[in-house]
Every structure is written in C-alpha cells, then in structure tokens.
C-alpha positions as CSV (number, residue, x, y, z in Angstrom):
1,X,58.1,-6.6,12.7
2,X,57.3,-3.1,14.1
3,X,60.1,-1.6,11.9
4,X,58.2,-2.4,8.8
5,X,55.7,-0.1,7.2
6,X,52.4,-1.2,5.7
7,X,52.7,-1.2,1.9
8,X,50.1,1.5,1.5
9,X,52.6,3.8,3.3
10,X,54.9,3.7,0.2
11,X,55.0,5.7,-2.9
12,X,57.2,5.3,-6.0
13,X,59.5,7.5,-8.0
14,X,61.5,6.5,-11.1
15,X,63.4,7.5,-14.2
16,X,62.1,5.0,-16.8
17,X,65.0,2.6,-16.1
18,X,64.7,2.0,-12.4
19,X,62.4,2.9,-9.4
20,X,62.6,3.6,-5.7
21,X,60.0,3.1,-2.9
22,X,59.8,6.0,-0.6
23,X,58.0,5.5,2.8
24,X,55.9,8.2,4.4
25,X,58.6,8.5,7.0
26,X,61.0,9.8,4.3
27,X,63.0,6.5,4.0
28,X,63.9,5.0,0.7
29,X,63.6,1.3,1.5
30,X,63.9,-0.2,-2.0
31,X,66.0,0.8,-5.0
32,X,68.0,-1.1,-7.6
33,X,70.7,0.4,-9.8
34,X,71.2,0.8,-12.7
35,X,68.0,-1.1,-13.8
36,X,64.8,-2.4,-12.2
37,X,66.1,-5.9,-12.3
38,X,69.6,-5.1,-11.1
39,X,70.6,-6.1,-7.5
40,X,69.3,-3.7,-4.9
41,X,71.3,-1.0,-3.1
42,X,68.4,-0.3,-0.6
43,X,66.3,-3.2,0.5
44,X,65.0,-2.3,4.0
45,X,61.5,-3.3,2.8
46,X,62.8,-6.9,2.7
47,X,65.0,-6.7,5.8
48,X,64.5,-3.7,8.1
49,X,67.8,-4.1,9.9
50,X,70.2,-5.3,7.3
51,X,68.7,-4.5,3.9
52,X,69.9,-0.9,3.5
53,X,68.0,2.4,3.4
54,X,68.4,6.2,2.9
55,X,66.2,7.9,5.4
56,X,65.4,11.6,6.0
57,X,63.1,11.6,9.0
58,X,62.1,14.2,11.7
59,X,63.5,13.6,15.1
60,X,60.8,13.2,17.7
61,X,57.1,12.9,17.1
62,X,55.5,13.9,13.8
63,X,52.7,13.1,11.4
64,X,53.2,12.9,7.7
65,X,51.3,12.8,4.4
66,X,52.5,11.9,1.0
67,X,51.1,13.2,-2.3
68,X,52.4,13.7,-5.8
69,X,52.7,17.0,-7.5
70,X,49.6,16.8,-9.7
71,X,49.9,14.7,-12.9
72,X,53.6,13.8,-12.2
73,X,55.8,11.2,-10.6
74,X,57.4,13.9,-8.4
75,X,56.6,13.1,-4.7
76,X,56.1,15.4,-1.8
77,X,56.1,14.1,1.8
78,X,54.9,16.7,4.3
79,X,56.2,16.4,7.9
80,X,54.1,18.1,10.6
81,X,55.8,18.2,14.0
82,X,55.3,20.3,17.2
83,X,58.2,22.5,16.3
84,X,57.5,23.1,12.7
85,X,56.5,21.9,9.2
86,X,58.8,20.6,6.4
87,X,58.4,19.2,3.0
88,X,60.6,16.5,1.4
89,X,60.5,16.4,-2.4
90,X,61.7,13.3,-4.1
91,X,62.2,12.6,-7.8
92,X,64.5,11.0,-10.4
93,X,65.3,13.1,-13.5
94,X,64.7,11.5,-16.8
95,X,67.7,10.7,-19.0
96,X,69.1,13.5,-21.1
97,X,72.0,13.5,-23.6
98,X,74.0,15.9,-21.5
99,X,74.5,13.5,-18.5
100,X,77.9,11.9,-18.2
101,X,78.8,8.2,-18.3
102,X,76.8,5.2,-19.2
103,X,74.8,5.4,-16.0
104,X,75.7,9.0,-15.0
105,X,72.1,10.1,-15.4
106,X,70.9,7.6,-12.7
107,X,70.2,9.8,-9.7
108,X,67.7,10.5,-6.9
109,X,67.2,14.1,-5.9
110,X,65.8,14.9,-2.4
111,X,65.0,18.4,-1.3
112,X,64.1,19.1,2.3
113,X,62.5,22.6,2.9
114,X,61.3,23.9,6.2
115,X,58.1,25.9,5.8
116,X,57.3,26.8,9.4
117,X,59.2,26.8,12.7
118,X,62.3,24.7,13.1
119,X,62.7,21.0,12.5
120,X,65.4,18.7,13.7
121,X,66.0,16.0,11.1
122,X,67.8,12.6,11.3
123,X,69.5,11.5,8.1
124,X,70.5,7.8,7.9
125,X,72.5,6.8,4.8
126,X,73.1,3.0,4.7
127,X,73.3,1.5,1.2
128,X,73.8,-2.3,1.0
129,X,75.0,-3.4,-2.4
130,X,74.0,-6.7,-4.2
131,X,70.9,-7.4,-2.0
132,X,73.0,-6.7,1.1
133,X,75.4,-9.6,0.2
134,X,78.4,-7.4,-0.3
135,X,80.4,-5.3,2.2
136,X,79.7,-1.5,1.9
137,X,82.5,1.1,2.4
138,X,81.5,4.7,3.0
139,X,84.0,7.6,3.0
140,X,83.7,11.4,3.2
141,X,84.5,13.5,0.1
142,X,84.7,17.2,-0.6
143,X,81.1,17.0,-1.9
144,X,79.6,14.7,0.8
145,X,79.9,10.9,0.8
146,X,80.9,8.0,-1.5
147,X,79.7,4.5,-0.9
148,X,81.3,1.7,-2.8
149,X,81.5,-2.1,-3.2
150,X,83.7,-3.6,-5.8
151,X,83.1,-1.6,-9.0
152,X,79.8,-0.1,-7.8
153,X,79.7,3.5,-6.6
154,X,77.1,5.8,-5.0
155,X,77.9,9.5,-4.7
156,X,75.9,11.6,-2.2
157,X,76.2,15.3,-2.7
158,X,75.0,17.4,0.2
159,X,76.0,20.2,2.6
160,X,75.1,18.0,5.6
161,X,78.0,16.6,7.7
162,X,78.1,13.0,8.7
163,X,79.4,10.6,11.2
164,X,80.4,7.2,9.7
165,X,80.4,4.0,11.7
166,X,80.0,0.3,10.6
167,X,79.0,1.2,7.1
168,X,76.3,3.7,8.2
169,X,76.5,7.5,7.8
170,X,74.3,9.6,10.1
171,X,73.6,13.3,10.4
172,X,71.4,15.5,12.5
173,X,70.2,18.7,10.8
174,X,68.4,21.7,12.3
175,X,66.5,23.4,9.6
176,X,64.8,26.8,10.3
177,X,61.9,28.3,8.5
178,X,62.7,29.3,4.9
179,X,65.8,27.1,4.7
180,X,66.3,24.1,2.4
181,X,69.0,21.4,1.9
182,X,69.5,19.2,-1.1
183,X,70.7,15.5,-1.2
184,X,71.7,14.3,-4.7
185,X,72.4,10.6,-4.9
186,X,74.1,9.5,-8.1
187,X,75.0,6.0,-9.3
188,X,78.2,5.2,-11.1
189,X,79.8,8.7,-11.6
190,X,79.8,12.0,-9.8
191,X,78.5,15.3,-11.4
192,X,78.2,18.2,-9.0
193,X,75.0,20.2,-9.0
194,X,74.5,23.7,-7.6
195,X,71.3,24.5,-5.8
196,X,70.1,26.4,-8.8
197,X,70.8,23.4,-11.1
198,X,69.0,21.1,-8.7
199,X,65.9,23.3,-8.8
200,X,66.2,23.3,-12.6
201,X,66.2,19.5,-12.6
202,X,63.1,19.6,-10.5
203,X,61.3,21.9,-12.8
204,X,62.3,19.9,-15.8
205,X,61.1,16.6,-14.3
206,X,57.7,18.2,-13.3
207,X,57.4,19.5,-16.8
208,X,58.3,16.1,-18.4
209,X,55.6,14.2,-16.5
210,X,52.9,16.9,-16.9
211,X,53.6,17.1,-20.6
212,X,53.4,13.3,-20.9
213,X,50.0,13.3,-19.2
214,X,48.5,16.1,-21.2
215,X,50.0,15.3,-24.6
216,X,47.9,12.1,-24.8
217,X,45.0,12.5,-27.2
218,X,42.7,11.4,-24.4
219,X,44.5,13.7,-21.9
220,X,44.6,10.4,-20.0
221,X,41.2,11.2,-18.7
222,X,38.9,8.9,-20.7
223,X,36.3,11.2,-19.3
224,X,36.2,13.9,-16.7
225,X,34.5,11.8,-14.1
226,X,35.0,11.1,-10.4
227,X,37.9,8.7,-11.0
228,X,40.1,10.8,-13.3
229,X,42.8,11.3,-10.8
230,X,43.2,7.6,-10.1
231,X,43.2,6.9,-13.9
232,X,45.9,9.4,-14.4
233,X,47.9,8.0,-11.5
234,X,47.5,4.5,-13.0
235,X,48.8,5.7,-16.3
236,X,51.8,7.3,-14.6
237,X,52.5,4.0,-12.8
238,X,52.4,2.0,-16.0
239,X,54.8,4.5,-17.6
240,X,57.3,4.0,-14.7
241,X,57.1,0.2,-15.0
242,X,58.2,0.4,-18.7
243,X,61.9,0.4,-19.4
244,X,62.2,3.3,-21.8
245,X,65.4,2.3,-23.5
246,X,64.8,-1.4,-23.8
247,X,61.1,-1.3,-24.5
248,X,60.1,-3.9,-21.9
249,X,57.4,-3.6,-19.3
250,X,57.8,-5.2,-15.9
251,X,54.9,-6.6,-13.8
252,X,56.1,-4.8,-10.7
253,X,59.4,-3.1,-9.6
254,X,59.8,-5.2,-6.5
255,X,60.5,-8.8,-5.5
256,X,59.2,-11.0,-2.7
257,X,56.6,-8.7,-1.1
258,X,54.4,-11.5,0.2
259,X,50.9,-12.5,-0.9
260,X,50.3,-13.6,2.7
261,X,52.3,-12.6,5.7
262,X,54.7,-15.3,6.9
263,X,53.9,-17.5,3.9
264,X,56.0,-18.6,1.0
265,X,54.1,-16.9,-1.9
266,X,56.9,-14.4,-2.4
267,X,57.9,-13.9,-6.1
268,X,60.2,-11.7,-8.2
269,X,58.0,-9.6,-10.5
270,X,60.7,-7.5,-12.2
271,X,60.3,-9.1,-15.5
272,X,58.3,-8.7,-18.8
273,X,55.4,-11.2,-18.8
274,X,53.9,-11.5,-22.3
275,X,50.4,-11.5,-20.6
276,X,51.0,-8.5,-18.4
277,X,52.7,-6.5,-21.2
278,X,49.8,-7.3,-23.6
279,X,47.3,-6.0,-21.1
280,X,49.5,-2.9,-20.4
281,X,49.6,-2.1,-24.1
282,X,45.8,-2.2,-24.3
283,X,45.5,0.1,-21.2
284,X,48.0,2.6,-22.7
285,X,46.0,2.7,-25.9
286,X,42.8,3.2,-23.9
287,X,44.2,6.3,-22.2
288,X,45.6,7.7,-25.4
289,X,49.3,7.0,-25.1
290,X,49.6,5.4,-28.6
291,X,53.3,5.8,-29.1
292,X,54.2,4.1,-25.9
293,X,51.7,1.3,-26.6
294,X,53.2,0.7,-30.1
295,X,56.8,0.8,-28.8
296,X,56.2,-1.8,-26.1
297,X,54.0,-4.0,-28.3
298,X,56.8,-4.0,-30.9
299,X,59.4,-5.0,-28.2
300,X,57.7,-8.2,-27.1
301,X,56.4,-9.1,-30.5
302,X,60.0,-8.8,-31.8
303,X,61.2,-11.0,-28.9
304,X,58.6,-13.6,-29.8
305,X,59.3,-13.5,-33.5
306,X,62.9,-14.4,-33.0
307,X,61.6,-18.0,-32.4
308,X,60.6,-19.7,-35.6
309,X,59.2,-22.4,-33.3
310,X,56.3,-20.9,-31.2
311,X,56.8,-23.6,-28.6
312,X,60.1,-21.8,-27.6
313,X,58.3,-18.6,-26.7
314,X,58.6,-18.0,-23.0
315,X,55.9,-16.6,-20.8
316,X,58.3,-13.9,-19.5
317,X,61.7,-12.4,-20.3
318,X,64.2,-10.2,-18.6
319,X,64.0,-6.5,-19.3
320,X,66.7,-6.7,-21.9
321,X,65.4,-9.9,-23.4
322,X,67.1,-12.4,-21.1
323,X,65.7,-15.9,-21.2
324,X,67.6,-17.3,-18.1
325,X,65.6,-16.2,-15.1
326,X,66.9,-18.9,-12.7
327,X,65.2,-18.6,-9.3
328,X,67.3,-18.5,-6.2
329,X,66.5,-17.8,-2.5
330,X,68.3,-15.1,-0.5
331,X,68.5,-16.8,2.9
332,X,70.3,-13.9,4.6
333,X,67.3,-11.5,4.3
334,X,64.4,-12.0,6.7
335,X,61.7,-10.9,4.3
336,X,59.0,-8.3,4.6
337,X,57.5,-8.7,8.1
338,X,59.4,-12.0,8.4
339,X,57.9,-13.5,5.2
340,X,60.5,-15.9,3.8
341,X,61.9,-16.8,1.4
342,X,63.2,-13.8,-0.5
343,X,63.5,-14.8,-4.1
344,X,65.4,-13.4,-7.1
345,X,64.6,-14.8,-10.5
346,X,61.4,-16.6,-11.3
347,X,61.1,-20.4,-11.9
348,X,57.8,-20.0,-13.6
349,X,59.6,-18.7,-16.7
350,X,59.8,-22.2,-18.0
351,X,56.2,-23.0,-17.5
352,X,53.8,-23.7,-20.3
353,X,50.9,-21.3,-20.2
354,X,48.7,-21.5,-23.3
355,X,46.8,-18.3,-22.6
356,X,49.8,-16.2,-23.6
357,X,49.2,-16.8,-27.3
358,X,45.7,-15.4,-27.2
359,X,46.9,-12.4,-25.2
360,X,49.6,-11.8,-27.7
361,X,47.4,-12.0,-30.8
362,X,44.7,-10.0,-29.1
363,X,47.1,-7.2,-28.3
364,X,48.0,-7.0,-32.0
365,X,44.4,-7.2,-33.0
366,X,43.4,-4.3,-30.6
367,X,46.0,-2.0,-32.2
368,X,43.9,-2.4,-35.4
369,X,40.9,-1.0,-33.5
370,X,43.0,2.1,-33.0
371,X,43.8,2.5,-36.6
372,X,47.2,0.7,-36.8
373,X,47.8,-1.6,-39.7
374,X,48.6,-5.3,-39.2
375,X,51.2,-5.7,-42.0
376,X,51.4,-8.8,-44.0
377,X,54.9,-9.7,-42.7
378,X,53.5,-9.6,-39.2
379,X,50.6,-11.8,-40.2
380,X,53.0,-14.5,-41.1
381,X,54.1,-14.5,-37.5
382,X,50.4,-14.5,-36.4
383,X,49.8,-17.5,-38.7
384,X,52.6,-19.4,-37.0
385,X,51.2,-18.7,-33.6
386,X,47.6,-19.6,-34.5
387,X,48.7,-22.9,-36.3
388,X,50.7,-23.8,-33.1
389,X,47.6,-23.1,-31.0
390,X,45.7,-25.6,-33.2
391,X,48.2,-28.2,-32.2
392,X,48.4,-27.6,-28.4
393,X,45.0,-26.2,-27.3
394,X,43.8,-29.6,-26.1
395,X,46.8,-30.2,-23.9
396,X,47.1,-29.2,-20.2
397,X,49.2,-26.3,-19.0
398,X,50.1,-24.4,-15.8
399,X,47.5,-21.6,-16.4
400,X,47.4,-17.8,-15.8
401,X,47.9,-18.1,-12.1
402,X,51.2,-20.1,-12.5
403,X,50.1,-22.8,-10.1
404,X,52.8,-25.2,-9.0
405,X,50.5,-28.2,-8.5
406,X,50.9,-29.7,-12.0
407,X,49.3,-29.0,-15.4
408,X,45.5,-29.0,-15.9
409,X,43.0,-28.2,-18.6
410,X,42.4,-24.7,-17.4
411,X,39.2,-23.1,-18.9
412,X,40.9,-19.7,-19.2
413,X,43.8,-21.2,-21.2
414,X,41.2,-22.7,-23.6
415,X,39.4,-19.4,-23.8
416,X,42.5,-17.6,-24.8
417,X,43.4,-20.3,-27.4
418,X,39.9,-19.5,-28.8
419,X,40.8,-15.8,-28.7
420,X,44.0,-16.5,-30.7
421,X,42.0,-18.2,-33.4
422,X,39.1,-15.7,-33.4
423,X,41.4,-12.7,-33.7
424,X,43.5,-14.4,-36.3
425,X,40.5,-15.1,-38.4
426,X,39.1,-11.6,-38.0
427,X,42.5,-10.0,-39.1
428,X,42.8,-12.4,-42.1
429,X,39.3,-11.8,-43.3
430,X,39.5,-8.0,-42.9
431,X,42.9,-7.6,-44.5
432,X,42.2,-10.4,-47.1
433,X,45.4,-12.2,-46.1
434,X,46.0,-15.7,-47.1
435,X,45.3,-18.0,-44.2
436,X,44.0,-21.6,-43.6
437,X,40.6,-20.2,-42.5
438,X,38.8,-23.5,-43.0
439,X,41.2,-25.3,-40.6
440,X,41.1,-22.5,-38.1
441,X,37.3,-22.4,-38.2
442,X,37.1,-26.1,-37.5
443,X,39.5,-25.9,-34.5
444,X,37.8,-22.8,-33.0
445,X,34.5,-24.8,-33.1
446,X,36.1,-27.7,-31.3
447,X,37.5,-25.4,-28.6
448,X,34.1,-23.7,-28.1
449,X,32.4,-27.1,-27.8
450,X,34.9,-28.3,-25.2
451,X,34.6,-25.1,-23.1
452,X,30.8,-25.2,-23.1
453,X,30.6,-28.9,-22.3
454,X,33.5,-29.4,-19.9
455,X,34.1,-25.9,-18.5
456,X,30.6,-25.2,-17.3
457,X,29.2,-26.7,-14.1
458,X,25.4,-27.1,-14.1
459,X,25.2,-27.6,-10.4
460,X,27.1,-24.3,-9.7
461,X,25.5,-22.6,-12.7
462,X,28.9,-21.2,-13.5
463,X,32.0,-21.7,-15.5
464,X,34.8,-23.2,-13.4
465,X,38.6,-23.2,-13.2
466,X,39.4,-26.4,-15.1
467,X,37.5,-29.1,-17.0
468,X,35.3,-31.2,-14.8
469,X,36.2,-29.2,-11.6
470,X,33.9,-27.6,-9.0
471,X,36.4,-24.8,-8.3
472,X,35.2,-21.3,-9.2
473,X,37.8,-19.0,-10.8
474,X,37.6,-15.2,-11.4
475,X,39.1,-15.7,-14.9
476,X,35.6,-17.0,-16.0
477,X,34.6,-13.3,-15.9
478,X,36.7,-12.9,-19.0
479,X,34.4,-15.1,-21.1
480,X,32.0,-12.2,-22.1
481,X,34.8,-9.6,-22.0
482,X,36.6,-11.5,-24.7
483,X,33.5,-11.9,-26.8
484,X,33.2,-15.7,-26.3
485,X,29.6,-15.5,-25.2
486,X,27.2,-12.5,-25.1
487,X,26.9,-10.8,-21.8
488,X,23.2,-11.7,-21.4
489,X,23.8,-15.4,-21.9
490,X,22.3,-17.1,-18.7
491,X,25.6,-19.0,-18.2
492,X,27.5,-15.7,-18.2
493,X,25.1,-14.1,-15.7
494,X,25.2,-17.2,-13.6
495,X,29.0,-17.0,-13.5
496,X,28.9,-13.4,-12.4
497,X,26.4,-14.2,-9.7
498,X,28.5,-17.2,-8.5
499,X,31.5,-14.9,-8.4
500,X,29.6,-12.4,-6.3
501,X,28.3,-15.1,-3.9
502,X,31.4,-17.3,-3.5
503,X,34.5,-15.3,-4.4
504,X,33.6,-11.7,-3.4
505,X,33.7,-10.2,0.1
506,X,31.4,-7.6,1.5
507,X,34.2,-5.1,0.8
508,X,34.1,-5.8,-2.9
509,X,37.3,-7.8,-2.9
510,X,37.5,-10.8,-5.2
511,X,39.6,-13.9,-4.7
512,X,41.2,-15.4,-7.7
513,X,39.9,-18.9,-6.7
514,X,39.4,-20.9,-3.6
515,X,41.1,-24.3,-4.0
516,X,44.3,-26.3,-3.9
517,X,47.1,-24.8,-6.1
518,X,50.1,-26.8,-4.9
519,X,51.2,-24.1,-2.4
520,X,50.8,-24.3,1.4
521,X,49.9,-20.7,2.4
522,X,46.7,-18.8,1.7
523,X,46.6,-15.5,-0.2
524,X,44.7,-12.3,-0.2
525,X,42.0,-11.1,-2.6
526,X,43.3,-10.3,-6.0
527,X,42.7,-6.7,-7.1
528,X,42.7,-7.3,-10.8
529,X,39.8,-9.8,-10.3
530,X,37.7,-7.1,-8.5
531,X,38.2,-4.8,-11.5
532,X,37.2,-7.7,-13.8
533,X,34.0,-8.0,-11.8
534,X,33.3,-4.3,-12.2
535,X,33.8,-4.6,-16.0
536,X,31.5,-7.6,-16.3
537,X,28.8,-5.9,-14.2
538,X,29.1,-2.7,-16.2
539,X,28.9,-4.7,-19.5
540,X,25.7,-6.4,-18.1
541,X,24.1,-3.0,-17.5
542,X,24.3,-3.6,-13.8
543,X,26.0,-0.2,-13.3
544,X,24.9,0.5,-9.8
545,X,26.5,-2.8,-8.6
546,X,29.6,-2.1,-10.7
547,X,30.0,1.4,-9.3
548,X,29.5,0.3,-5.7
549,X,32.2,-2.4,-6.0
550,X,34.6,0.0,-7.7
551,X,34.2,2.7,-5.0
552,X,34.7,0.1,-2.3
553,X,37.9,-1.2,-3.9
554,X,39.4,2.2,-4.5
555,X,39.3,2.9,-0.8
556,X,42.2,0.5,-0.4
557,X,44.6,2.7,-2.4
558,X,47.1,4.5,-0.3
559,X,47.3,8.3,-0.1
560,X,49.2,8.3,-3.3
561,X,46.8,6.1,-5.2
562,X,49.0,3.0,-5.6
563,X,47.9,-0.5,-5.6
564,X,49.8,-3.7,-4.9
565,X,48.7,-7.1,-6.2
566,X,46.3,-8.1,-3.4
567,X,44.5,-7.0,-0.3
568,X,44.0,-9.0,2.9
569,X,40.2,-8.9,3.4
570,X,40.6,-9.3,7.2
571,X,42.9,-6.4,7.8
572,X,42.4,-4.3,4.7
573,X,46.2,-4.1,4.2
574,X,47.8,-4.4,0.8
575,X,49.8,-7.5,0.0
576,X,52.2,-8.6,-2.8
577,X,54.5,-6.6,-5.0
578,X,54.0,-2.9,-5.3
579,X,52.9,-1.2,-7.4
580,X,51.4,-3.9,-9.5
581,X,50.8,-3.3,-13.3
582,X,47.8,-5.8,-13.3
583,X,46.0,-3.8,-10.6
584,X,46.5,-0.4,-12.4
585,X,45.6,-1.9,-15.7
586,X,42.4,-3.3,-14.1
587,X,41.5,0.1,-12.7
588,X,41.9,1.9,-16.0
589,X,39.9,-0.6,-17.9
590,X,37.1,-1.0,-15.4
591,X,36.6,2.8,-15.4
592,X,36.5,2.7,-19.2
593,X,33.8,0.0,-19.2
594,X,31.8,1.7,-16.5
595,X,32.1,5.0,-18.2
596,X,30.9,3.5,-21.5
597,X,28.0,1.8,-19.7
598,X,27.0,5.1,-18.1
599,X,27.2,6.9,-21.4
600,X,30.1,9.1,-20.5
601,X,32.1,10.1,-23.6
602,X,35.6,8.7,-24.1
603,X,38.1,8.8,-27.0
604,X,38.7,5.2,-27.9
605,X,36.7,2.4,-29.4
606,X,34.0,0.8,-27.4
607,X,35.3,-1.9,-25.0
608,X,35.4,-5.4,-26.5
609,X,32.1,-7.1,-25.8
610,X,30.2,-3.7,-25.7
611,X,29.6,-4.0,-29.4
612,X,30.8,-6.2,-32.2
613,X,34.6,-6.0,-31.9
614,X,35.5,-6.8,-35.5
615,X,35.8,-3.1,-36.5
616,X,39.5,-3.3,-37.3
617,X,40.7,-0.2,-39.0
618,X,43.7,0.2,-41.3
C-alpha cells in the first residue's frame, strides 16, 4: 500500500478527448488512449506493481510541488533535491488539422529542465495495454522507443537511452543546470518533433487554455473575490471532462477509485450521466462559457430525443452515445490501496431514476434565462417528457444516489418530477406554446401534496430521504434551491438545521445520508453535498455560516485545486474518482450563491431561488 499516493497528490492534464493523472513524483499513473473511456495504457493508480506507468522522478531524496501555469491545464512539477532543482512540465496539445492520422494528435509532452545544480533522474517507461491484460512489447527505435500490443502503438521520442527488460524501459539521466530534455509520447502514429517544435507546442497549448479562460464573457471569474482561482480551476476541469469532438461530458476521467478504502464502492465514472451533464451545462453558463454549454446540452438532448418513448431514455450513455455499458470486474488488478473490485462499465445504466427528467428539462429552461430560445420543435420533446413524468412520478425508482437496495419513493426524485412540470409550464406560458397546462397543473399539485405530506418528518423537523422514512438526506437541501418552497419556510430552515446537526462534521463535510443502501461498506462525506449546504445557507442570508463551511471544505483541495468525489472525515484524505465533475460544479455554484448573497457583482442571472426564476428570455 505504501506505493500508492494519496489522491490529492495527483493533477490532471488532457486534450479534450482523453486525460492523464500525473503524480507529484512525476509519474503518470493513469491514462487511456485514444479516449477517456478507452482501455488504459497506464493504470498504476489501480495496481502499483502491474498497472503500468511513465515516471520521471529524481533519484534520492527530494521534495516536490505541483502547480498549473496560471489559467491553463499545463502542469509544472518542481523537484527540490540536495543537489539541484528541476521542473517537469506536462501537457497534452489540443487537436489541430495539421496532425497526422486519426489519432496522430494524441500525445503527452514532458519537458524536464534543470534550473539549479545537477539532478540525477530515473525514468521508468512501462505501459500496460488494455487495463494490463495484454502483453506489452518495447523495442528501441532511431527516435527512442516503441511500445506495442496487437494493433496498438505508443511512440516515445527522446534523447535518453534506455535499458529494456521484461516489458519495462529504464534510464538514468544526469541533468546539469541550464539543460533540458523532452519526452514526447504519441499514440497510434509517430511524428518527430524538434526541440523548437516542442516549445512551440507548449506555447500554443498555454495560449489555448489562457484564451479559453479569458474569452468567456464572465472571464470565468463571476467576481474578483477570494475564490476566483478555484472557480477558474473548476471551469478548466469541467472543460477537460467534456469530449470536444463528440460533445459528451463524463462524470470523472477514472474508474474504481474507492469511496472507502478496502470496500466495494468502486465505480466506473467515465460516462455521460444526464444528471451530471445537466448540472455541468448550468455551471458552464454561470461562468460565461455559453458556447460550450449550448454544445453539450445539444448533445445529450439529441441523444434523448432519439427515443420517441421517454421510458427508453437511459440515465447515462457512453461518450459516443453507446447504450451498452455492461459492468465487468477486472480481477487481475488489486485496486487502489487494495480496494477491490476494479470495475469497467456501469451496471447502474439500466436503473430507473426519475429525477433525470427534471434535471433535463431544468437545463433547457436555464438556457432561456441566459437568452437562448426554446424552439417550438424542442418543446414537442419537452411535452413528451412532461407527459411521461405525469405517468410515472408516483412509482418508486433507484434515486440519484443509485442505491442497489431496491426501488423506493425517493423525495428528491419526486422533487425533480415537480421541477419537470414546473419548468415545462413556465416555458409553455412564456412562449405561448400549446400544452396541456390544465393536466400538468393538476399533476404538479398532486406531487406537491405528496412531498409535503409524506416527505416531511415532523419529529425530525426535516424533509427525509424517502416517503415515511426517518433517514436524512442532503438532497433535501435542493428543495428551496429548485424553488419548491421559499427559503424562509420553517420546514426548509428545519431541514438545513437538521443537516447541520446530523449529517455535517465539524470540518464542514456533509454526508449524503446515513442509512442502509444495499451496500456493505461505508463511504466518506460527499463534497457536492457540502457545496449544496453552502448554497442553502447563502440563500437563507446565513452568509457567515456559509462562508465558514466553504472555506473549511476548500482546504481539502490538493495543491492544484482538484477535488475527487468524497473526503474521509477521519483522515481528511480524498476518496472516489478524481477529478469529479459534481464537486467542481458544486464549488462554482456555491461561490455564485454566496457572492450573490454578499452583494458581489456577477454577470449571469440571479441563482434560482434568489428571486422569482420565471424570467425566461428569448
């Protein structure tokens, strides 16, 4: 277990089609080619001995620090040793039309430069194709190395000389002050690069990311407050998790990083959840990246529209629209810190989760608040969804948390069914579209009545997880955030207080719920829920409490500002897949709510619930 790094010791680089995790020891421990959901070529994060890695690490003792070049996804790792100081710069160039082959643009560039003294560096190149299931062959070439397995190729261009043994290539480099060496790893096809060309690629990649950040109408900075840097970083993370060519958005770029060490809550998150993508679209709108938001909304709306029957809409899809996400276990991998099983695919894809319809319609509705039209042709699709919600809202489902203990009447699912109807009615009335308003109004009244009568627990003075239960659930914080009840309603304030008392730790970390969910192992506190609490407190005018919790939670980010899915309250270590879109969405939106509550100017509409949210434009 000592060979595994803590998750906060990782940073991410990517090219809008795939990503790599780079440890603060200079080791690439996770990367899939050619896409995020392709089989891995490096997976040491899931098996330190056999998963495969590409490490550039000082020999002997050293300390390191990772940071991104400001407002970019270009990573610097500084190594400070007794004999000298060196900087490793890692990045992946963005596709250009001049690159060769279908996947010839897929490359990782690594520049090692000695800034002081002399450093001895160990290089370990050990790719393992197909989740380390296939045999890897490494041979020397006139440009460096070629690793292959079947039809898959990796080409490593470098001036370093290697010894090759048992599928591992190693090299020892002595780098004096002022010297640098490049390593260019390319998937599929080789295209040699001079040192000058490598430097040009670096400059172009820095320029691409910086331009993306600063071209947003909001300059990604909602306001120039104390959290600007983390908001910018969160936007850059969301951009990396979006597949540029396909249009999909993955929940995280990794699989099977555990929610509890040694437990079985290890899931593959490299897919497009309707829920997560809907929230991502709203976050991108909030920070001014309207074109990206429109593009990704269009992708998953088009996927859903292909089904005339809304019951056939899945909760998640592959990044190219795949519907078969069969879940298998990779028994040959030991898992992160011995947390088995390692899973590929996701069996939850076939679950029924009624909340997705509300999230889908709400995402379309929110675009109207930013001036986009909801065309009549699209409203036909909305009508199909809302009519379907009228049929199924009073049936049980598996819920937002994808519990595997059987369907229930989850309050959050009912809430989002209410949202689907509420937003559908608002759009129809504003655009004067033909819709069965009378029918929808009757059903929305029934849902409201059921939630208030069966979803609220008088003894706990709080809304609860499912009808008639006594289990608190952080999703109840969404009731005012979605406009179901005003923030000053005593039942809402009671729910916030119950969440603070029963689900929140002294460190500001919030559990999703505490109760049986059909799985044996426990989990950490869920970061998105902490950000929901910040939003609810800010909306309540309890800004001091909100800011205190926000600042406590932000301390759990690594040096590079990345958040996984959860934090272990006992150790303070991050858990779950990394980086997690949900967590970075939560960070962006909680800062937006808190900034609005504190009267700090921002560029978008007021958050839902902060004022009447029917101000659809266009």
